[in-house]
C-alpha positions as CSV (number, residue, x, y, z in Angstrom):
1,X,14.1,-12.1,7.8
2,X,15.9,-13.8,10.8
3,X,12.8,-14.7,12.5
4,X,11.6,-16.1,9.1
5,X,14.9,-18.2,8.9
6,X,14.3,-19.4,12.5
7,X,10.9,-20.3,11.8
8,X,11.9,-22.4,8.8
9,X,14.9,-24.1,11.0
10,X,12.2,-25.0,13.6
11,X,10.0,-26.3,10.8
12,X,12.5,-28.6,9.1
13,X,13.6,-30.2,12.5
14,X,9.9,-31.1,13.2
15,X,9.3,-32.2,9.7
16,X,12.4,-34.3,9.8
17,X,11.5,-36.1,13.1
18,X,8.0,-36.8,11.7
19,X,9.6,-38.7,8.7
20,X,12.1,-40.4,10.9
21,X,9.0,-41.7,12.9
22,X,7.1,-42.7,9.9
23,X,4.3,-39.9,10.5
24,X,3.0,-37.8,7.7
25,X,0.2,-36.5,9.2
26,X,-3.5,-35.6,7.9
27,X,-4.7,-33.1,5.6
28,X,-4.7,-30.6,8.2
29,X,-1.0,-31.1,8.6
30,X,-0.5,-30.8,5.0
31,X,-2.3,-27.3,5.0
32,X,-0.2,-26.2,7.9
33,X,3.2,-27.3,6.5
34,X,2.2,-25.4,3.1
35,X,1.5,-22.3,5.1
36,X,4.6,-22.4,7.0
37,X,6.4,-22.7,3.6
38,X,4.6,-19.6,2.5
39,X,5.3,-17.5,5.5
40,X,8.9,-18.3,5.5
41,X,9.3,-17.6,1.8
42,X,10.0,-21.1,0.4
43,X,7.4,-21.7,-2.4
44,X,9.3,-24.8,-4.0
45,X,9.4,-26.4,-0.5
46,X,5.5,-26.1,-0.5
47,X,5.2,-28.1,-3.5
48,X,7.7,-30.6,-2.3
49,X,5.3,-30.9,0.7
50,X,2.4,-31.4,-1.9
51,X,4.5,-34.3,-3.8
52,X,5.1,-36.2,-0.1
53,X,1.6,-36.1,1.0
54,X,0.2,-37.0,-2.5
55,X,2.8,-39.9,-2.6
56,X,1.3,-41.1,0.7
57,X,-2.1,-40.9,-0.4
58,X,-3.2,-37.8,1.2
59,X,-5.5,-35.6,-1.0
60,X,-5.7,-32.1,-0.9
61,X,-8.8,-30.2,0.3
62,X,-10.0,-26.7,-0.3
63,X,-7.6,-25.1,2.6
64,X,-4.9,-26.9,0.9
65,X,-5.4,-25.4,-2.2
66,X,-5.9,-21.9,-0.6
67,X,-2.5,-22.4,0.9
68,X,-0.6,-23.2,-2.4
69,X,-2.2,-20.4,-4.3
70,X,-1.3,-18.2,-1.7
71,X,2.3,-19.5,-1.9
72,X,1.8,-18.7,-5.7
73,X,0.8,-15.1,-4.8
74,X,4.1,-14.9,-2.7
75,X,6.2,-16.1,-5.6
76,X,4.8,-14.0,-8.1
77,X,5.2,-10.8,-5.9
78,X,8.7,-11.6,-5.3
79,X,9.3,-11.9,-9.1
80,X,8.1,-8.3,-9.6
81,X,5.6,-9.1,-12.5
82,X,3.3,-6.4,-12.1
83,X,2.4,-4.7,-15.5
84,X,3.9,-7.7,-17.6
85,X,0.5,-10.0,-17.8
86,X,2.8,-13.0,-17.1
87,X,1.0,-16.2,-17.6
88,X,4.1,-18.3,-16.5
89,X,5.7,-19.7,-13.4
90,X,3.8,-19.0,-10.3
91,X,0.9,-17.2,-12.1
92,X,0.1,-20.1,-14.4
93,X,0.8,-22.7,-11.3
94,X,-2.0,-20.5,-9.3
95,X,-4.5,-20.8,-12.1
96,X,-3.8,-24.6,-12.7
97,X,-4.4,-25.2,-9.1
98,X,-7.7,-23.1,-9.4
99,X,-8.7,-25.4,-12.1
100,X,-7.7,-28.8,-10.2
101,X,-9.6,-27.6,-7.2
102,X,-12.9,-27.3,-9.5
103,X,-12.2,-30.5,-11.3
104,X,-11.8,-32.3,-8.0
105,X,-15.6,-31.5,-7.3
106,X,-14.6,-28.9,-4.6
107,X,-15.9,-25.4,-4.5
108,X,-13.7,-22.5,-4.3
109,X,-14.4,-20.3,-1.1
110,X,-13.8,-16.4,-0.4
111,X,-10.3,-17.2,0.6
112,X,-9.6,-19.0,-2.7
113,X,-10.7,-15.9,-5.0
114,X,-8.7,-13.6,-2.8
115,X,-5.6,-15.4,-3.0
116,X,-5.9,-15.8,-6.8
117,X,-6.8,-12.2,-7.0
118,X,-3.8,-11.4,-5.2
119,X,-1.8,-13.3,-7.9
120,X,-3.4,-11.3,-10.3
121,X,-2.3,-8.2,-8.5
122,X,1.2,-9.2,-8.4
123,X,1.1,-9.9,-12.1
124,X,-0.8,-6.7,-13.3
125,X,-3.7,-8.9,-14.4
126,X,-6.7,-6.5,-14.2
127,X,-8.9,-7.8,-16.7
128,X,-8.5,-11.3,-15.2
129,X,-9.1,-9.8,-11.7
130,X,-12.6,-8.5,-12.9
131,X,-13.4,-11.9,-14.6
132,X,-12.7,-13.4,-11.3
133,X,-14.9,-11.0,-9.3
134,X,-17.9,-11.7,-11.9
135,X,-17.3,-15.4,-11.5
136,X,-17.8,-15.4,-7.6
137,X,-21.4,-15.2,-7.6
138,X,-21.8,-18.6,-9.4
139,X,-20.3,-20.2,-6.1
140,X,-22.8,-17.8,-4.0
141,X,-20.0,-16.1,-2.6
142,X,-20.0,-12.5,-1.7
143,X,-17.0,-10.4,-2.4
144,X,-15.5,-8.6,0.9
145,X,-13.4,-5.4,1.5
146,X,-10.0,-7.4,0.6
147,X,-11.8,-8.6,-2.7
148,X,-12.3,-5.2,-3.7
149,X,-9.2,-3.6,-2.3
150,X,-7.3,-6.0,-3.9
151,X,-8.9,-5.4,-7.3
152,X,-8.3,-1.6,-7.2
153,X,-4.8,-2.2,-6.1
154,X,-4.3,-4.2,-9.4
155,X,-6.1,-1.3,-11.2
156,X,-3.5,1.2,-9.5
157,X,-0.7,-0.8,-10.4
158,X,-1.9,-0.9,-14.3
159,X,-3.1,2.7,-14.4
160,X,-6.8,1.7,-14.7
161,X,-7.8,4.6,-12.6
162,X,-11.5,4.8,-14.1
163,X,-12.1,1.0,-13.4
164,X,-10.5,1.5,-10.0
165,X,-13.3,4.3,-9.2
166,X,-16.0,2.2,-10.9
167,X,-15.0,-0.6,-8.5
168,X,-15.4,2.0,-5.5
169,X,-18.9,2.6,-6.4
170,X,-19.8,-1.0,-6.8
171,X,-18.5,-2.0,-3.4
172,X,-20.5,0.8,-1.7
173,X,-23.6,-0.2,-3.7
174,X,-23.1,-3.7,-2.2
175,X,-22.9,-2.3,1.4
176,X,-19.2,-2.7,1.8
177,X,-17.2,0.4,3.3
178,X,-13.7,1.0,1.8
179,X,-10.8,1.3,4.3
180,X,-7.8,3.5,4.1
181,X,-5.8,0.7,2.0
182,X,-8.8,0.9,-0.5
183,X,-8.6,4.6,-0.8
184,X,-4.9,4.9,-0.9
185,X,-5.1,2.4,-3.9
186,X,-7.5,4.9,-5.6
187,X,-5.6,7.9,-5.1
188,X,-2.5,6.3,-6.1
189,X,-4.4,5.1,-9.3
190,X,-5.4,8.4,-10.1
191,X,-1.9,10.2,-9.3
192,X,-0.2,7.6,-11.6
193,X,-2.6,8.6,-14.5
194,X,-2.2,12.5,-14.1
195,X,-5.8,12.9,-12.7
196,X,-5.1,15.1,-9.8
197,X,-8.6,16.5,-9.5
198,X,-9.9,13.0,-9.2
199,X,-7.5,12.3,-6.6
200,X,-8.3,15.1,-4.6
201,X,-11.8,14.2,-4.9
202,X,-11.3,11.0,-3.5
203,X,-9.4,12.4,-0.5
204,X,-12.5,14.5,0.3
205,X,-14.7,11.5,0.0
206,X,-12.2,9.3,2.3
207,X,-12.4,12.3,4.9
208,X,-16.4,12.4,4.6
209,X,-16.4,8.6,5.1
210,X,-14.6,9.2,8.6
211,X,-11.3,7.3,7.3
212,X,-7.9,8.8,8.5
213,X,-5.3,9.6,6.1
214,X,-1.9,8.1,6.7
215,X,1.7,8.9,5.3
216,X,0.9,6.8,2.1
217,X,-2.1,8.9,1.3
218,X,-0.4,12.3,1.7
219,X,2.5,11.0,-0.5
220,X,0.3,10.0,-3.4
221,X,-1.6,13.5,-2.8
222,X,1.9,15.3,-3.1
223,X,2.6,13.4,-6.3
224,X,-0.7,14.3,-7.8
225,X,0.1,18.0,-7.5
226,X,2.6,17.7,-10.1
227,X,-0.2,16.8,-12.6
228,X,-2.3,19.5,-11.4
229,X,-2.6,23.4,-10.5
230,X,-2.2,22.7,-6.8
């Protein structure tokens, strides 16, 4: 937290100097400043930066939109919306940004979708996550491990264990190898729903795939034991 505060103070000093010298930068400066706001946990500051640049005729590009959607993801996670299917505040703003990007004749990229899926995860919007996943091919985009792991994490938070397992099969069919984060979310989804046998089957599959378990894995398995005869 102290480091983030120090980073923010440095950002503010540089920004004030730029403004004093009448310098506003270009679209790359724009994207960088928004990203700093995200890293320092300052969502409203990110949108003030947006207003400043737009007032000076600097239009956003895909990188800026991605950074702004990531800011919304951070803000939504901070509000603890999971499970509430919230479409207000940062969640609504993220989807508005996604629509603005497309209305501006720009195409979203993989980072855009992964950031928006992160918003859905924070808000517990598993159905919307699946819709976004199905929308990606329209932009000739291929999901990566981060994409699927985020969708599976959303299923975990919303106790959609069978959908999470279906996502595992889908990603493997597409030639993607799940990682420890993916399996931890899958095992957690099963233990949350009282599916102890499924949780231990996934653990066996994880080991067969050569992925080392960590403390999160074993904690979920211990929790799963409460729901089964183990």
